[in-house]
C-alpha positions, -999 to 999 in steps of 0.1 A, spaced: -191 50 -23 -202 67 -57 -237 54 -53 -239 67 -17 -225 101 -26 -251 104 -55 -278 98 -28 -269 122 -2 -250 150 -23 -282 159 -41 -292 196 -43 -324 205 -22 -357 208 -45 -361 242 -28 -330 254 -43 -332 235 -77 -366 255 -80 -349 291 -76 -339 310 -106 -303 302 -117 -299 342 -120 -305 349 -82 -302 315 -67 -274 324 -45 -291 357 -31 -323 341 -25 -305 310 -6 -309 309 33 -277 309 51 -283 271 58 -293 264 22 -257 279 13 -238 258 39 -254 228 28 -252 234 -8 -216 245 -8 -206 216 16 -224 187 -7 -207 203 -38 -173 202 -21 -178 169 -11 -187 159 -46 -156 175 -60 -134 157 -32 -150 127 -47 -141 131 -81 -108 145 -75 -99 115 -49 -107 91 -74 -84 106 -98 -58 111 -70 -61 72 -59 -58 63 -93 -26 79 -98 -13 67 -65 -22 32 -75 -7 35 -109 26 51 -92 25 20 -70 26 -3 -97 55 15 -114 76 20 -82 99 -8 -64 80 -2 -31 65 -38 -34 102 -52 -41 109 -35 -9 83 -49 12 91 -84 -4 128 -83 4 121 -71 40 99 -98 46 124 -123 31 151 -109 54 128 -113 85 123 -148 76 158 -153 73 167 -138 106 139 -159 122 154 -190 106 187 -182 118 174 -175 154 154 -208 154 184 -230 145 204 -211 170 184 -220 199 177 -255 188 216 -260 185 224 -243 216 197 -265 234 212 -294 218 247 -286 234 234 -279 266 216 -313 266 249 -332 259 279 -311 252 294 -340 230 272 -330 204 294 -304 194 330 -297 192 341 -262 203 372 -243 203 358 -213 222 338 -202 251 301 -217 247 273 -191 242 240 -181 224 259 -157 201 285 -184 191 256 -208 180 240 -176 164 272 -170 146 272 -208 135 238 -210 124 242 -178 103 271 -191 84 256 -227 81 225 -209 65 251 -197 39 260 -230 31 293 -233 52 305 -237 90 329 -221 112 360 -236 127 348 -225 164 318 -247 162 313 -282 146 286 -305 145 300 -339 162 268 -362 165 243 -376 147 215 -352 159 235 -322 155 245 -331 119 206 -337 113 199 -303 122 230 -288 103 216 -305 72 178 -293 81 194 -257 80 209 -264 44 176 -272 34 161 -240 46 188 -224 26 175 -241 -4 140 -232 5 150 -194 10 169 -195 -23 135 -205 -40 115 -180 -22 139 -154 -34 136 -164 -70 97 -166 -66 99 -129 -52 121 -116 -82 94 -134 -107 63 -121 -86 76 -86 -85 86 -85 -122 51 -99 -132 30 -76 -107 42 -43 -127 19 -57 -154 -7 -70 -138 -41 -68 -156 -58 -64 -119 -41 -33 -109 -47 -18 -143 -84 -28 -143 -86 -13 -107 -69 20 -121 -94 24 -151 -123 15 -125 -113 41 -102 -107 70 -127 -142 59 -141 -159 66 -111 -142 98 -108 -156 104 -143 -192 96 -131 -191 119 -101 -179 147 -126 -207 139 -147 -229 141 -114 -219 174 -107 -227 186 -141 -262 173 -141 -270 180 -103 -253 213 -101 -249 227 -135 -213 230 -133 -182 213 -145 -157 205 -117 -135 235 -124 -164 260 -128 -179 245 -95 -146 251 -78 -143 287 -94 -178 293 -82 -171 284 -47 -139 304 -45 -159 335 -57 -184 329 -34 -160 324 -7 -175 290 4 -144 267 -5 -139 259 29 -124 226 20 -102 242 -7 -68 230 5 -81 193 3 -93 196 -31 -60 215 -42 -42 184 -26 -63 159 -45 -62 178 -74 -20 175 -77 -19 149 -104 -45 168 -127 -22 180 -154 -5 146 -158 -15 126 -190 -40 101 -183 -30 66 -184 -34 48 -214 -69 28 -220 
């Protein structure tokens, strides 16, 4: 993206040949529009890199990944319970002697039975009474063990992810790209990023000012340790 930006956001040769002192006065309206638009896009690329590197840093430090992992874990647990509910209910429908029930048979009661089974204990209302129903009871206990292993793995993964070298390297590389774009603005337009923005505002050419201000919200924060 930076390479593409450096190719398309260059200053026109005709503008470069104008005297610096009277450059803005001698530009045509079209040249002004193109010059200011390209300069603003260059600033947005610079600020965008800083912005997204900060967002990635915040992501690494936050607990948002843990939330997603837990939601996925809960979804997997619910899916497992539902699957065994349907299996157990189907086995009961095939042969009612496979289970002993002390309540009215329904899909809900088998869902309740499976939900309790996955936590390692049954319920008094439903009990496995044949080998096939007992096999699925043991199968659900095995799923419970696997879910416990997954939960431990998630905890370990979240813990290690906060210190992942890959994320730190990505943050560094994105920020480096932003610095390179700042150097491009300096060499191509003759301004630092801050001076370029001031110039655009002074000339009333900063049509993308709000976008730039939004992307600049992290500029005052301390840089990530290298």
